[in-house]
C-alpha positions in Angstrom: 110.0 91.5 109.2 112.1 88.3 109.0 111.3 85.7 106.4 109.0 82.9 107.6 107.3 85.1 110.2 103.6 84.8 111.0 101.5 87.7 109.7 98.2 87.9 111.5 95.7 90.7 111.4 94.4 91.6 114.8 92.0 93.7 116.7 92.9 94.3 120.3 90.5 96.0 122.7 91.7 98.3 125.5 94.0 96.9 128.1 93.8 98.8 131.4 97.2 99.4 133.0 100.2 97.0 133.5 98.2 94.3 135.3 94.8 94.8 133.7 93.1 92.1 131.6 92.3 92.6 127.9 90.1 90.9 125.3 91.9 90.0 122.1 89.6 89.6 119.1 89.7 89.1 115.4 93.0 87.2 115.4 93.6 84.6 112.7 95.5 81.4 113.6 99.2 81.5 113.0 100.2 79.9 109.7 102.3 77.1 111.2 105.4 78.2 109.3 108.6 76.6 110.5 110.8 78.2 113.2 113.6 80.5 112.2 117.0 79.2 111.5 119.3 78.9 114.6 121.3 81.9 113.4 118.3 84.2 113.9 118.0 85.9 117.3 115.3 85.0 119.8 113.3 88.2 120.2 111.4 88.8 123.5 109.2 91.8 124.3 109.5 93.2 127.8 107.1 95.6 129.4 108.6 98.6 131.0 108.3 99.1 134.8 108.7 96.3 137.3 108.6 93.6 134.7 111.8 95.0 133.1 113.6 95.0 136.5 113.8 91.2 136.3 115.6 91.6 133.0 118.0 94.3 134.1 121.2 92.2 133.8 120.1 90.9 130.3 119.3 94.5 129.3 122.7 95.7 130.5 124.6 92.9 128.7 122.6 91.0 126.1 123.0 87.2 126.4 123.7 84.5 123.9 121.7 81.3 124.3 123.4 77.9 124.6 122.5 77.1 120.9 124.4 80.2 119.8 121.4 82.4 119.1 121.5 85.9 120.5 118.8 87.0 122.9 117.3 90.3 121.8 115.1 92.2 124.2 112.9 95.1 123.3 111.1 97.2 125.9 107.5 98.3 125.3 105.7 101.0 127.1 102.3 99.3 127.3 100.6 95.9 126.5 98.6 97.7 123.8 101.9 98.3 121.9 103.4 94.9 122.7 100.6 92.5 121.9 100.2 93.2 118.2 103.9 92.5 117.7 103.6 89.2 119.7 100.4 88.0 117.9 101.9 88.8 114.5 104.9 86.6 115.2 107.4 89.5 115.1 108.3 88.5 118.6 109.1 85.0 119.7 107.8 85.7 123.2 106.9 88.4 125.7 106.3 89.2 129.3 102.6 89.7 129.9 100.0 89.4 132.6 99.2 85.7 133.0 95.5 86.2 132.3 96.3 87.9 129.0 98.4 84.9 128.1 95.3 82.8 128.8 93.2 85.1 126.6 95.6 84.7 123.7 95.6 80.9 124.1 91.8 80.8 124.1 91.9 82.9 120.9 94.0 80.2 119.2 97.4 82.0 119.5 99.8 79.0 120.2 101.9 80.6 122.9 102.8 78.7 126.0 103.8 79.8 129.5 107.5 79.2 129.7 107.8 80.6 133.2 105.9 82.5 135.9 108.3 85.1 137.3 106.5 87.9 139.1 104.3 86.5 141.9 102.2 89.6 142.6 103.1 93.3 142.9 99.8 94.5 144.5 99.4 96.3 147.9 96.6 98.1 149.7 98.2 101.4 150.7 96.5 103.8 153.0 96.5 106.1 156.1 98.3 104.9 159.2 95.1 104.8 161.2 94.0 101.8 159.1 95.9 98.7 160.2 94.2 95.8 158.3 91.6 95.0 155.6 89.2 94.5 158.4 89.6 98.1 159.5 88.1 99.1 156.1 84.7 97.9 157.3 82.2 100.7 156.9 84.6 102.7 154.7 85.9 102.6 151.2 89.0 101.5 149.2 89.8 102.8 145.7 90.7 100.5 142.8 92.3 101.7 139.5 90.0 99.8 137.1 86.6 98.2 137.5 86.9 94.6 136.3 90.7 94.7 136.0 92.6 91.9 137.6 93.7 94.0 140.7 90.1 94.8 141.2 89.0 91.2 140.9 91.7 90.1 143.4 90.7 92.8 145.8 87.0 92.0 145.7 87.8 88.3 146.1 89.8 89.0 149.2 87.1 91.3 150.6 84.4 88.7 150.0 86.5 86.0 151.5 87.0 88.1 154.6 83.3 88.8 155.0 83.9 92.4 154.1 82.2 92.5 150.6 79.0 94.1 151.8 80.7 96.5 154.3 83.5 98.0 152.1 82.7 100.2 149.2 85.1 99.8 146.2 85.4 103.2 144.5 86.5 103.7 140.9 87.3 106.6 138.7 91.0 107.2 139.1 94.0 105.5 137.5 97.0 104.3 139.5 99.0 107.5 138.9 96.1 109.6 140.2 95.5 107.3 143.2 99.1 107.6 144.2 98.9 111.4 144.1 95.6 111.4 146.0 97.1 109.2 148.8 100.2 111.4 149.1 97.9 114.5 149.3 95.8 112.8 152.0 92.6 113.1 149.9 91.7 109.4 150.0 92.3 106.9 152.8 93.1 103.6 151.0 93.7 102.2 147.5 95.0 99.0 145.9 98.2 99.8 143.9 100.8 97.9 141.9 104.5 98.5 142.2 106.2 100.9 141.7 103.3 103.2 142.7 103.0 101.6 146.1 106.6 102.4 146.8 106.4 105.9 145.6 103.5 106.6 148.0 105.4 105.1 150.9 108.6 107.1 150.0 106.7 110.4 149.6 104.3 110.3 152.5 104.8 109.2 156.1 101.1 109.4 156.5 100.6 106.2 154.5 101.7 102.6 155.0 101.0 99.1 153.7 97.6 98.1 155.0 97.7 94.7 153.3 100.2 92.7 151.3 97.8 91.4 148.7 100.1 88.5 147.9 100.2 87.4 151.6 96.4 87.7 151.8 96.0 85.7 148.6 98.2 82.9 150.1 96.2 82.8 153.3 92.9 82.6 151.3 93.9 80.2 148.5 97.0 78.4 149.9 98.9 79.4 146.7 101.0 82.3 145.5 99.6 84.9 143.1 101.0 84.2 139.6 100.6 87.6 138.1 103.2 87.9 135.3 104.6 85.3 132.9 107.0 84.7 130.1 104.9 83.5 127.2 106.6 82.0 124.1 105.8 80.4 120.8 106.8 76.7 120.9 108.1 77.0 117.4 110.8 79.4 118.6 112.4 76.3 120.2 114.0 78.4 123.0 111.5 78.3 125.9 113.9 76.5 128.3 117.0 78.5 127.3 115.2 81.9 127.7 113.7 80.8 131.0 117.2 79.8 132.3 118.6 83.2 131.2 115.8 84.9 133.0 116.4 82.9 136.1 120.1 83.9 136.1 119.0 87.5 135.6 116.6 87.5 138.5 119.2 85.9 140.7 121.6 88.7 139.8 119.0 91.4 140.6 118.2 89.9 144.0 121.9 89.4 144.8 122.8 93.1 144.1 119.6 95.2 144.1 121.5 98.5 144.5 123.6 98.0 141.4 120.8 96.9 139.2 118.6 99.7 140.5 121.2 102.0 138.9 121.1 99.9 135.7 117.3 100.3 135.6 117.5 104.0 136.0 120.0 104.2 133.1 117.6 102.3 130.9 115.2 105.2 131.1 112.1 103.1 131.6 110.4 105.4 134.1 112.0 104.0 137.3 114.6 105.9 139.2 117.2 104.0 141.3 115.9 105.1 144.7 112.4 103.8 143.9 113.6 100.6 142.3 115.9 99.5 145.1 113.0 100.0 147.6 110.5 98.2 145.4 112.6 95.2 144.5 111.7 93.2 147.7 108.0 93.8 147.0 108.2 92.5 143.4 108.2 88.9 144.5 110.5 87.7 141.7 111.1 84.0 141.3 111.3 82.0 138.0 109.2 78.9 138.0 108.7 76.8 134.8 105.2 76.9 133.3 104.3 73.3 134.1 105.5 73.8 137.7 103.3 76.9 138.1 100.3 75.2 136.5 98.4 74.6 139.8 98.9 78.2 141.0 97.8 79.5 137.6 94.8 77.3 137.3 93.7 78.4 140.8 94.1 82.0 139.9 92.4 81.6 136.5 89.5 79.8 138.2 88.8 82.7 140.5 89.0 85.2 137.6 86.6 82.9 135.6 84.1 83.1 138.5 84.2 86.9 138.6 84.4 87.6 134.8 85.0 84.9 132.2 86.3 87.4 129.8 89.3 88.0 132.1 90.9 84.7 130.8 89.1 84.4 127.5 86.1 82.3 128.6 87.6 79.0 129.8 90.6 77.4 131.5 93.5 76.7 129.1 94.4 73.1 128.4 97.4 71.4 129.9 99.5 72.0 126.7 99.4 75.7 127.6 102.1 75.0 130.3 105.5 74.5 128.9 108.1 72.1 130.5 
């Protein structure tokens, strides 16, 4: 560990999947030690999968920030592995589900949202004889985790469409299993995140997108779905610089998806080039500063709070949670 880092014992309960919420407990407050010297690198944890796609150019050629500090990125397989490193202060920031960032804030961990950059990667996928969410009436849809954020979003949309009483939400399978069951024709519909949605569509002509969850969310709330954020310690003094680097990275991916799909495959993070290039349009990438995404995030957090207060740590974060 570098000198001057925070050392914080933690107890983290189970996080269900890439976009699931978690409850972080037993964390002591950071010690308030001064930020590292400018010669030290800025260290960011990046979750593997779609989140890492946004960083593909930076992972291919590491960047140097305007103040001369190198930007070091480390890919983590799951939030369970990443979060202890973030909470301990070994990382200056990380890409995490937005509700997990709210949980950490409400536990006294002084991170801020530097940017929201993935605006929803959720899709209801199912058999081609089901055209819309309304066609699920009298039937069922599978969800990969009871109480996880995709499940809450799905139930919110069903309730808002008057379908809450007529559609059974079925649990018991994770996202990998649900993708396999859809391809095999053993279930008729499921909510899936990317890249699992794309893999089903590529491997089975009998399935299609029943509902773009992001579009349904916009119709229901008037706002985009702020699912994944870049959260950073203010003491790192690099929130703006890292956000700008991420914005350039995302612009590069969107400008040349085929090239960066190959880069992603070479990174060996569980995504092949063919799946990645098909999935990129459905990742809804766009870098928005924390303060500018505050309204969308507060709307999202408010709905999560209604369904399950633990999903965001019990209360809405204060305004200082959103970095300029």
